[in-house]
C-alpha positions in Angstrom: -33.6 166.1 182.9 -33.7 164.6 186.1 -36.8 161.6 187.0 -37.7 158.0 185.3 -35.1 156.9 182.8 -36.3 156.0 179.1 -35.9 151.7 179.9 -37.7 152.3 182.6 -40.9 153.9 181.6 -40.9 151.3 178.6 -41.3 149.2 181.1 -44.1 150.6 182.5 -46.7 148.3 183.5 -48.7 149.2 180.1 -46.5 148.9 178.0 -44.6 145.7 179.6 -48.8 144.4 178.7 -48.8 143.8 174.9 -48.4 146.7 173.6 -50.7 146.2 170.2 -53.7 144.1 172.0 -53.8 147.5 173.9 -53.6 150.1 171.2 -56.7 148.1 170.0 -59.3 150.0 172.7 -57.6 153.0 172.6 -60.6 154.6 171.7 -60.6 156.7 168.4 -56.6 154.6 167.7 -58.3 151.9 165.1 -60.3 154.6 162.8 -57.3 156.5 163.0 -55.6 153.4 161.3 -58.2 152.5 158.9 -58.1 156.6 157.8 -54.1 156.1 156.8 -54.9 152.7 154.9 -57.3 155.5 152.7 -54.6 158.0 152.9 -52.1 155.3 151.4 -54.5 154.3 148.7 -54.8 157.3 147.7 -51.3 158.7 147.8 -50.0 155.1 145.6 -52.4 155.7 143.3 -52.0 159.3 142.9 -47.9 158.8 143.2 -48.1 156.6 139.8 -51.1 158.0 138.5 -50.1 161.8 138.5 -47.3 161.4 136.3 -49.0 159.6 133.7 -51.6 162.2 133.7 -49.1 164.6 132.8 -47.1 162.2 130.4 -50.0 160.3 128.2 -52.4 163.3 128.4 -50.6 166.3 128.5 -47.5 165.0 126.7 -45.0 165.8 129.2 -41.4 165.8 129.1 -38.4 165.2 131.7 -38.3 168.7 133.3 -42.1 168.9 133.8 -42.3 166.1 135.5 -39.4 166.8 137.5 -41.1 170.4 138.0 -44.8 168.5 139.2 -43.4 166.3 141.2 -41.4 169.3 143.0 -44.5 171.2 143.5 -46.6 168.6 145.7 -43.0 168.0 147.9 -41.8 171.9 148.4 -45.3 172.3 150.9 -42.9 170.5 153.3 -39.7 173.3 152.7 -42.2 176.2 153.0 -45.2 175.7 154.9 -43.9 173.4 157.8 -43.2 175.8 160.3 -46.3 177.4 159.4 -48.5 174.4 159.6 -46.6 173.4 163.1 -47.8 176.9 164.2 -51.2 176.0 163.5 -51.7 173.3 164.1 -50.8 173.7 167.9 -54.0 175.8 168.2 -57.0 173.9 166.7 -58.1 171.3 167.0 -55.7 168.8 165.1 -58.6 166.2 163.8 -60.9 168.5 162.7 -57.7 169.9 160.3 -56.9 166.3 158.9 -60.2 165.8 157.9 -60.6 169.0 156.1 -57.1 168.5 154.8 -58.3 165.4 153.3 -61.6 166.7 152.1 -59.7 169.2 150.3 -57.0 166.7 148.6 -59.7 164.8 147.5 -61.6 167.6 145.8 -58.3 168.6 144.3 -58.0 165.6 142.5 -61.4 164.9 141.2 -61.1 168.9 139.7 -58.1 167.0 137.3 -60.6 164.2 135.7 -63.3 166.5 135.6 -61.4 169.0 133.4 -60.0 166.3 131.1 -63.7 165.1 130.6 -64.1 169.1 129.9 -61.1 169.2 127.4 -59.6 172.0 129.2 -57.0 170.0 131.3 -53.8 172.3 131.2 -50.4 171.9 132.7 -50.8 174.5 134.8 -53.8 173.3 136.3 -52.2 169.9 137.2 -48.9 171.9 139.0 -51.8 173.5 141.3 -53.3 170.6 141.9 -50.3 168.5 143.1 -49.5 171.5 145.1 -52.9 171.9 146.8 -52.2 167.8 147.2 -48.7 168.0 149.0 -50.2 171.2 151.2 -53.1 168.8 152.2 -50.9 165.9 152.5 -48.7 167.3 154.9 -50.9 169.5 157.1 -52.3 165.4 157.3 -49.3 163.9 158.1 -47.9 166.4 160.9 -51.5 166.4 162.0 -51.4 162.3 162.9 -48.0 163.5 164.2 -49.2 166.0 166.8 -52.3 163.4 167.8 -50.7 160.4 168.2 -49.6 160.6 171.4 -53.1 162.1 172.8 -54.8 159.4 171.1 -52.6 156.3 171.4 -51.5 157.1 175.0 -47.5 158.4 175.2 -46.6 154.9 177.1 -47.6 153.3 173.6 -46.7 156.2 171.7 -43.5 154.0 169.4 -45.9 150.8 169.4 -48.4 152.7 167.9 -46.2 154.5 165.0 -44.8 151.5 164.0 -48.6 150.3 163.4 -49.2 153.1 161.7 -46.0 152.2 159.7 -47.4 148.6 159.0 -50.2 150.2 157.5 -48.9 152.7 155.2 -45.9 149.8 154.2 -48.3 147.2 153.5 -51.1 149.1 151.7 -47.9 150.7 149.6 -46.7 147.5 148.6 -50.9 147.0 146.8 -51.2 150.2 145.6 -48.7 151.3 143.3 -50.3 147.8 141.1 -53.9 148.5 141.7 -52.7 152.0 140.0 -50.9 150.1 136.8 -54.9 147.7 136.3 -56.8 151.3 137.3 -54.6 153.3 134.6 -54.9 150.3 132.1 -58.9 149.6 132.4 -59.9 153.5 133.2 -57.4 155.7 131.7 -54.8 157.7 133.7 -57.3 161.0 134.6 -59.9 158.8 135.6 -57.7 156.6 137.5 -57.9 159.7 139.6 -61.9 159.3 140.8 -60.2 156.0 143.0 -57.3 158.6 144.0 -59.9 161.4 145.3 -62.4 158.7 146.7 -60.1 157.3 149.2 -59.4 160.5 150.6 -62.6 161.1 150.9 -63.3 158.3 152.6 -59.9 158.9 155.1 -61.8 161.9 155.9 -65.5 160.4 157.0 -63.4 157.7 158.6 -61.8 160.2 161.1 -65.3 161.9 161.1 -67.2 158.9 162.0 -64.3 157.2 164.4 -63.5 159.9 165.9 -66.3 161.7 166.9 -66.6 160.8 170.3 -62.6 161.8 171.3 -61.6 164.7 168.3 -61.7 167.1 171.5 -59.0 164.8 172.7 -57.1 165.5 170.2 -56.9 169.7 170.6 -54.1 170.9 172.7 -54.1 173.0 175.5 -53.4 176.0 173.1 -57.0 176.1 171.9 -58.3 176.5 175.2 -55.4 179.3 176.3 -54.9 183.2 175.1 -53.1 183.3 171.6 -49.9 184.1 170.9 -48.0 186.4 168.0 -47.1 184.1 165.4 -43.1 185.3 166.4 -43.7 184.7 169.9 -44.7 181.4 169.0 -42.2 181.6 166.0 -40.0 181.7 168.8 -41.3 179.4 171.2 -41.3 176.8 168.9 -37.1 177.5 167.7 -36.1 177.8 171.3 -37.5 174.6 172.1 -36.2 172.7 169.6 -33.4 174.0 169.9 -32.4 173.5 173.0 -34.2 170.6 174.6 -31.0 168.3 174.7 -33.0 165.3 173.4 -34.7 166.7 170.4 -31.8 168.8 169.5 -29.6 165.4 169.7 -32.5 163.3 167.9 -32.5 166.0 165.5 -29.2 166.4 164.8 -28.8 162.5 163.9 -31.8 162.6 161.9 -30.4 165.5 159.8 -26.8 163.9 159.3 -28.8 160.0 158.5 -31.1 162.0 156.0 -28.0 163.8 154.1 -25.9 161.0 154.2 -29.1 158.6 152.5 -29.5 162.3 150.0 -26.1 162.1 149.5 -26.0 157.9 148.3 -29.0 157.9 146.3 -27.5 160.8 144.1 -25.2 158.3 142.6 -26.6 155.0 144.0 -28.6 154.4 140.5 -25.4 154.6 138.1 -23.6 153.0 140.6 -25.7 150.5 140.0 -25.7 150.1 136.4 -21.6 151.3 136.4 -20.5 149.3 138.3 -22.4 146.3 139.5 -23.7 146.1 135.9 -27.3 145.5 136.8 -30.0 145.2 134.4 -33.3 147.6 135.0 -34.9 144.1 135.7 -32.5 144.4 138.5 -32.7 147.5 139.6 -36.5 147.0 140.0 -36.3 143.8 142.3 -34.2 146.1 144.8 -36.6 149.1 144.7 -39.5 145.8 145.5 -37.8 145.1 148.0 -37.8 148.6 149.9 -41.2 148.0 151.1 -40.6 144.9 152.2 -37.8 145.8 155.1 -40.4 148.8 155.9 -42.6 146.1 156.4 -40.9 143.7 158.3 -39.3 146.5 160.4 -42.7 147.8 161.6 -43.4 144.8 163.1 -40.6 144.0 165.0 -40.1 147.4 166.6 -43.0 146.7 169.3 -41.7 143.7 170.0 -38.1 144.8 170.7 -39.3 148.3 172.5 -41.8 146.2 175.0 -38.5 143.6 175.6 -35.6 146.3 175.4 -37.3 149.8 175.8 -36.8 152.4 173.1 -33.5 154.0 174.5 -31.9 150.6 173.5 -33.4 150.2 170.2 -32.6 153.1 169.0 -29.1 153.0 170.4 -28.9 149.1 168.4 -30.3 150.7 165.4 -28.2 153.8 165.0 -25.6 151.7 165.4 -26.6 149.0 162.7 -27.5 151.8 160.0 -23.8 152.3 158.8 -23.1 148.5 158.8 -25.8 148.3 156.0 -24.5 150.7 154.1 -21.1 148.7 154.1 -23.1 146.3 152.3 -23.4 148.8 148.9 -20.0 149.4 148.4 -18.7 146.0 149.2 -20.5 144.4 146.3 -18.3 146.1 143.9 -15.9 144.2 144.9 -17.6 140.9 144.8 -19.6 141.0 141.2 -20.9 137.3 141.7 -22.5 138.4 145.0 -23.7 141.5 144.7 -27.1 141.6 143.6 -27.5 139.8 147.0 -25.6 142.1 148.9 -27.4 145.1 147.4 -31.0 143.0 148.4 -29.5 142.5 151.3 -28.9 145.9 152.1 -32.3 147.4 151.0 -34.1 145.0 153.3 -32.1 145.8 156.4 -31.8 149.7 156.0 -35.1 150.3 155.3 -36.6 148.0 158.1 -33.3 150.0 160.6 -34.8 153.0 159.1 -38.6 152.1 160.4 -37.4 151.1 163.9 -35.5 154.1 164.1 -38.3 156.5 163.0 -40.5 154.4 165.6 -38.3 154.8 168.6 -37.4 158.7 167.9 -40.5 159.1 167.6 -41.4 157.7 170.6 -38.7 159.6 172.8 -39.6 162.7 170.7 -43.3 162.4 171.9 -42.5 161.7 175.6 -40.0 164.7 175.1 -42.4 167.4 174.0 -45.7 168.6 175.8 -48.5 168.4 173.6 -48.9 172.0 173.0 -45.8 172.7 171.1 -46.1 168.8 169.2 -47.4 171.2 165.6 -44.2 173.7 165.9 -42.0 170.4 167.3 -42.4 168.4 164.3 -42.7 171.7 161.9 -38.8 172.7 162.9 -37.8 169.5 163.0 -39.3 168.4 159.2 -37.0 171.8 158.1 -33.7 170.8 160.0 -33.6 167.2 159.0 -35.2 167.8 155.0 -34.2 171.2 154.6 -30.2 170.0 153.7 -31.3 167.2 151.6 -31.2 168.8 148.3 -28.3 170.7 148.5 -26.3 167.0 149.3 -28.1 165.9 146.5 -25.8 167.6 144.2 -23.1 167.4 146.9 -23.4 163.8 146.0 -23.8 163.9 142.1 -20.2 166.0 142.3 -18.4 163.7 144.6 -19.8 160.8 141.8 -17.8 163.0 139.3 -15.1 164.0 140.7 -14.3 160.8 142.7 -16.0 157.9 140.9 -18.9 156.1 142.1 -17.6 153.2 144.3 -15.6 155.6 146.9 -18.4 158.1 146.7 -20.4 155.5 148.3 -17.7 154.7 151.2 -18.8 158.2 152.2 -22.2 157.4 152.0 -21.4 154.9 154.9 -18.5 157.6 156.6 -21.9 159.6 156.9 -24.5 158.0 158.0 -21.9 156.7 161.0 -21.3 159.8 161.6 -25.0 160.0 162.6 -24.9 158.5 165.8 -22.4 161.2 167.1 -25.7 163.2 168.1 -26.7 160.6 170.1 -23.8 160.4 172.9 -24.6 163.6 173.8 -28.5 162.0 175.1 -28.5 161.5 178.9 -30.4 158.3 180.0 -32.8 160.1 181.9 -34.8 162.6 181.8 -38.5 163.2 183.0 -41.6 162.9 180.4 -44.4 165.2 180.2 -47.1 164.7 181.4 -50.6 166.5 179.8 
């Protein structure tokens, strides 16, 4: 891949001028952020209230809660590739609007059925699945449309700003959900979540009505090709493009390491470090803090160093943040401080990694391929996660909890290897 280097591309005039100020003037981007905020409110409330509905309204047990949560997340594994193919054929903003509208209506069916005395567990599972499909279409649609709305010169800063909004709302929404459940009961709390979904759809409709066509991929205006051919094009593009192949491989290994470590992390906190539930809750609460810090830092770092250097620094620092977890087992007096430092640093680095990787992926992907690239990337990066979760649990039992934490460190460090294949020079696609 010849032409402008990544560092040179990120030092061009638009990005060198203040990226966040420029983003405010990109048509449709402020409306997209507001819509994302409403969507995050809906997700934050739903994540708390949905389980409480199952527990308090239907008396669900742990196994049923597990299936309920799986019903929402399985859409990414089963439907990400067909969704990506579809998003390369249709108007992405309209798809996002319809997805939020459908998700909101599905959520409304729960309090309505509860009011009529007809709510049951299969309905709750079905609603969770439908909300998961709508959320997947919304997320992938936003990812596909973001480069055309924000501009490829500002795509990393735009992704970071999106993460800032989602993380900020994510800090407040669970607490709001707890208050609403206490005041309104769990089923009726979902009315607020459904309304937030409708506001997200309405914000897109009014805020992006003038440039909805800009989110239409070129493929929408060209002759359609069959599903098999479209599938093959997306698969070949994802596997053969050196930049995308390296980034996807690195992300997959990082996610595998996280799944491996997460499988035994809580048990390690309790059995080895002796943490109380309150201490574990404190550690969990710092996740959002780290994500917010990372999202705020990325635009300035990319402006100063360029996407390539920020990505390299992030990948090199990630295993150093994970090292703090097994080291904490040898320093009982400072264990809590080390684990909190790990939580903040790890999540800040992950947001930085995702923002810069997304920027490079967007630069390397033509607009007509954005949906399929996202679909295949999700399958490759998230597909191995359940398997590594099981392997992590088995390793914790067989080898011990602290040795399993060191394996997590090794897997995270190994994620840097695919990026060695990245060449500094490549030719970004022009739309």
